N, C-alpha and C positions, 0 to 999 in steps of 0.2 A: 504494500500500500504506500502511495506517495503522499506527501503533505502538500496542501494547496496554500499558497500565499495570496492574500488579497490586499491591494492598496486601499487604505481607508482614508488617507489624507496626507498632506504635506506640511512640513514645518518651514515657515518662511522667516528668514533672518540674515542669511549670508548673502553677500554680493558676488560670490564666486562659486566655483564648483566645490562641493563637499568632498573631501578626500579621505576622511576617516570618521568612524563612529565608534563610540565606546559605551558599554553598559556594565553594570555590576549587580550581582544578586543582593548586595546589602541595601541598595537603593533602586528597587525595580521601577519606580516612577520617574527616574532621571536618565537622561541621555546626554553625552558630551559629543559635540560635533566640531570638526576642524575643517577649515576651508582654504582654498587658494587665495582668498582675500586676506589671509594672515590673521584670522580671528578664530577663537574658540568660544562656543556657546554652550552653556549648561541649560538644558531644557527640562522643565517640569511637565510631565505628561498629564493630560486631562482626559476625561471621558466625554467631553463636549464634542458633538458631531461637527461643529463648525470651526473649532479650534483645537487641534489635537495636542498642542504643546505651547507652553509659555516660556519665552527666553528669560532666564534668571540672571545671567551675566553675559556680557559680550566683550 
């Protein structure tokens, strides 16, 4: 059996391509993203269907 992945939304905040994403089991509602625009954003994930994450730091 294969897993299906579904795009549910996008996180908007970088001005360049996202090059890396990091997660940790200790904080399952957080994602770190790094971009070619030389920024790192820490995202707090939400369950809101119109906004899947809120940038916490840029």
